[in-house]
N, C-alpha and C positions, 0 to 999 in steps of 0.2 A: 344592441350589444353593449354592455359594459366595458368601458376602457380606462386605463391607468392614467390619473390626472395628478395634480400636485398636492392633492388633500388623501389621495389614495393610500390603503394597506393591503398587503397582498403576501401570500407565500412566495417566495422565488428561489429557483434553484441557481446559483452561483457556480461558475466554473473558471479556472486559469487552464489556460492551455500553453505550453512551452515545450522546447526541445533542449536536450544536452546531452553530450558524448553519444550520440547516435540513438537516442532514446527519444519518443514523442511521449509527453506526460500529459495528464488532464485530472485536475484536482476539483472536486465539487463540494459544495457546502448548501445544506437545505437551509434557507435563511426564512426565519416565521416568527413574527410579521416583519416584514419591510416597510417602513412608514416613510411615505414619499416626501411629506412635508417636514419632517425631523430629521431623517438620516442623510449620511453624506454618502454620494456615489462620484465617481470620475464624472465631471458635468458632461462628456461626450457621451456616456453610458445614460445617465438620467435623462439627457435629451432624447435618445434613441427610444427609451422607454415609454415616454408619454405618449399616449395615444393607442398603446398596444393593449392587446386583450389577452384572455387565458389562452394558454398554448402556443404564444409567439414567443421567439427568442430573437434577441439582439446581440452584437458583438461588437467590441472595439479593440483596437490594437494599442499597447502600451510598449513603446521601443525601450530598450534597457536605458538609452543614454538620457533619457528624458521620465523614465519612470519614478514615480513616487518612491518605490524601493530602491534606493541610490546604492551604489557601491562606494565606498571610502577605503582608500588606502591605509588611512591611519587605524583603521580597524584591524590590521594585520598587526599582530603583537607577539613579543618572544619573552620567555621569564625562565629563570632557571629551574631545573627539575624540582628542587625543594620548595618551589612556590607553588607548586600543585598538588592540592589535597582537598580530601572531603572535609568540609567544615564541621561535620558531627564526629570527625576522628582525624584531627589534625596531627596526631603523633604518626600517621601512617602516610609516608609518600607513595602516589599513584604513579603507575606508568600507562599513559595513554597510548591508544592504539591508532595507527595512521588512518586518517579519513574518518574516523567516528566522533559523535558529537558528545559534549559533555556540558553541564551547567556551567555559566560563567563563574558562578559564586565558589567553583573549586580554583579559581586563578587568583593568587594571593597578590598584592603590593601593585596592583595597576589602576591608575587613576580612572575613575569612572565606572569602576566594576566593583560590585558589593557581593558580599558574602551570601544575601538572600536572593541574587539573581538566578533565576532558572533559564534564562535566555540561552540559546544554544550557541557554544563555541567550538570549533570545528578543528582538531587537532591535523595539522598538515606536515609535520616531521620536526626534524632537527636542525639547527642552525648556529655553528659555533658552540656546541654543547648546551645550547638552549632550546626550550620546547617552543614552537611556533604555532600560533591559534589563528583562525580568521574568526573575528567576531561579527562578521556582516550577516545581514538575514541572508538565508540559503536562496534567495530568489534575486538577490542585489543584483543589479545589472543585467538580468536576463530579459530579452523579449519575450512579453506576454500578450497572450489573447484574453481578454476577459469577456465573458457572455453571461447573459440573465436570461431565464426563462421564467415566463409568469405561469405558476402552478395554478394557483386559486386567488381570485379578488375577495377581500372582505369589505364588510360594510365600514365605512369610515366614522370616525366619532370626533366631535369638537376636541383639539389639542390645545392644551395649556401648559406644556412641557413636557418633561421626561427624558429619558436617557437617549442620546444621539449615538446610532451606530456608524462606524467608518467601514462601510463593506469591503472595499479591497484589503482593508487592514485585517477585517475578520477572516476571510477567506484564504488570505497568505498567512494567518495564524497557525502555531501550534502543529508547524510540520512540514508544509509543502516546501519543497527544496532539499529536504533532508534525504531523499531518497535517490539522488544523483551522486555520481562519483565527483571527487575533487578534480577538475582539469584533467580528466582521463586517468587518473592514477587509481590504482588497485585499493580498495578499502580493505583493512585487515580484520576480516570477520572470522577466518577458518583456522585458528590456532587450535592444537589438539585439546587445551583446557577449555576453549570457547565452547567445544561441541560435547564436553561431558554433560551427565544429566544426572539430577538428584537421586532417581531411580535407575541403577544401571543392572537391576535384574533382568533376566530374559523377557523380552516382549511378549513371546508367546504365553507366559504367565499372565501378564497384565491384560491381555487381549481376548483371554481363553473365554471370559464371559460375554455373551451377546449384550451390545447395548443398542436397542432399537429405540433410540432418541435422536432428535435433530440438535445440532449443536450449534447452530444460529438460527436467530430469528426468521420469520417468514419474510419481513421487509428485505432482509439481507439476501437469504436464499432466491428471491424472486429476482433480484439485479444481478446476481451471479449467473442464474439461469438465462437471462436475457442476453448477457454479454456472451455466456458460451454459444448461445445461438446465432448471435451475430458474427462470431469469427470462425465457426466451425461450419465446413460446407454440408450440405445435404448428403447423404448415401455415403457418409464417410465411414472409416473403420476407425473406431476410437477405444482407446485406453483410458480408463479410470484409474487412476494410481491412487494406492493408499485408499481405496474405496470402501463402502459399505452397503447398506440396502437401500440407499438414495444417491443416484449420480447427479443429481442436480441439473440435469438436461432439460430443456422444455420440451412439454409434450409433442410440440407441433414439429420438433426436427426429427425428421427420419434419418436413422443410422443404418449402415448396412450390417455393422458389428458392433456390439460392445461387450468389450471385455473388462471386468472389474477384478482388479488385484488389490487384495487386502490381507488382513490378518485373522479374522473370524469367520469360519464356515458358515455357521449359521446366518450370519448378516449377509453375506454375499449370496446365500441362497434365496433369502428374501428379496433380493433385487428382481423386480419382475422384468426389467428392461435388458438385463445383461443376458449375452448368448453365450459367453464364455466366463467361467470363474476360476480366478487363480489364488490359492493361499500361498503367501510369500513373504517372509520376514526380509526387507530390503536393507536393514541393519546388520544382519546376520551373512547376507549374500546380495549384494548389489546388482548382480548380473541378471538382465531380464529374459526370460524364456520364449524369446521372439525373436523372428529373423530379422536381418538386415533390412531397412527399408520397407517394412510391412504394415505401418500404422499411419493413417491421414492425420490423427489428431490424438493428443494425449492431455488429459484434464487433471488435476489435483487440487482438492478442495479442503481447507481447513487440516491440512496433514503435514505440509513441506516442514514445520518446525520441529517434526520426531525425526527426522534424517540425520543419522550421526556421521555420516559421509557423503553429504549432498552432492559434491563435486563428482565423485564416482556414479551416482545414480543418474546426474545429469548428462555425463558422459554416454550412459546407457541410453537414456531418452533420445538422445540425438541420433545415436546409432539406429534405433528402430523405426525412426520417422523418414517417411519418405521425402525426396526434396520438395519442398515447399509445405510440408506438412506442420502444424501448429501445436506448439506446445504451450499451455494457459496454466498459472498458478493462482489459486484465488486463497485468502484468508482473512480473518477478523482479529479481534483482541480476546477472543475465548480460547483457551486451551486446557490440556492436562499438565499443569506445571511439571510434575514429577518425571514426566517422559519426554519434555521438550528439552533441546538443548540448551545448555544455561545461557549462552549469549542472548538468546532469544528473549527472556524475560527481562534482560539488562539493556536491551535497546528501547529506544522511541519507536514508537508505532510507524512511523515513516521510515525510519532507518531499516525495519524489518522488511519493507519492500525494498529497499536498498540492497540489502542482502541477498534478497532473491533475483535481483537485476545482477548484481555480482555473480551468482551461479551461472547465469547465462552468458556474462562478459568472460569469466573464465574459461567455461567450456568452449565458447567459440563455435563457428558454423552456424550462426542464428544471424537473421535479417528482420528489419521491420520491427524492432523491440518497441513495445508500449508498457506504458504504467499507468495505472488510475487509482484514484481514491474516491471514496463518497462517504460523506460525513453528514450528520445532523438531521437525519430524517427522524420523524415520530416514532415512537416504538409503537408496535402493532399491539392492538386490543387483546389477542390471542396469546400473546407472549407470557409465560408465568413470572417473568422477572420485571413486574410491575413497576418496581421502585426505581427503575432504571429510566429516565425521561428520552433517550434518544435510541433509536435503532443500532444495531450492531454495526459498526463501521465496515466497508469492505475495501480491501486492497486488491489489486489484481496487477499480474504482469505476464506478459505473452509475447512471443515471437516465432517466426516462420523459418524452417530449416534452409540453409542455404542450397542451391540447385547444386553445388558443385562440392559440397561437404561430404565427407567420407561416410 
């Protein structure tokens, strides 16, 4: 059996696991190829990988106090309101929303911060009439577990140079950490203006024509299906919220009942696994036509961004779940822009996951909250968007109703 050595190349899935504000997080990145001779790993992880073969997984702990992603108090800064501007429109003063992230280049007059910087700055509130921002990496100071699973070994060639990858830096780059609350405070996602849409015409008009298509590629769909199968118990009574002709449940998951609630009757009729079909516009009426504590599990796939009153809908979802019932939300970075709420397109992808988690937090009555991301997998050959090199990323959030929740 071939094992990883100091000259090996391999496809490896890297994952950071961490927790904050009562949520367990998992962020995965498909790394292909990893070059053991040239690339940089944390020494303990590199040592653990040597001698391992395909399918094996190793993990190390990175305590926040000694993590390479260090928290620095001098990265907390404050500026006058007039110093926060879009570099492309410096005449317009912006009003940041508490808890949200903005490019550091929007902040003027701070030493070491340049207008071209797109590194995240988190707005954390006002102090003495100044705007306060945290410029630390969103994972700075957090206890992390980093794991590496060997997916496939590759034939190694003689190396004479090339680019060196720092894999902790790569897996932590471009988003992980942005989905958490800031020290437990609410993030300001839900203003009336942020929930407006480009197309405010009746949803019944937009959805009157059936769309018998898949909105995510097959790799993303397979991952979502596997996750649903992992967190939903067999023989559950399941609601597919804002569903269509495919409920993305694994074929081997036997359910006692599958109710599909959506906007287009033809699409719902085509769903061969559905035992009940309900045509309902939740933006017109968020009240669900189900009894209290009547469902074991609720899923919502690639649709949460279309809710114009998500907190009202989440309150209903919590009402109809049994104690211990699971609510799982999955999405990617593809949607209908005209019908999604405006803030969705303004947020970083990881902040969208934070927005969904905020729906759980604000609703209350949920426990065992989890959130995951998976990025960087190769695009499947059967996908028509061949010009894109990577599969659609998958973001998920789920939790279980508290036993004593109303």
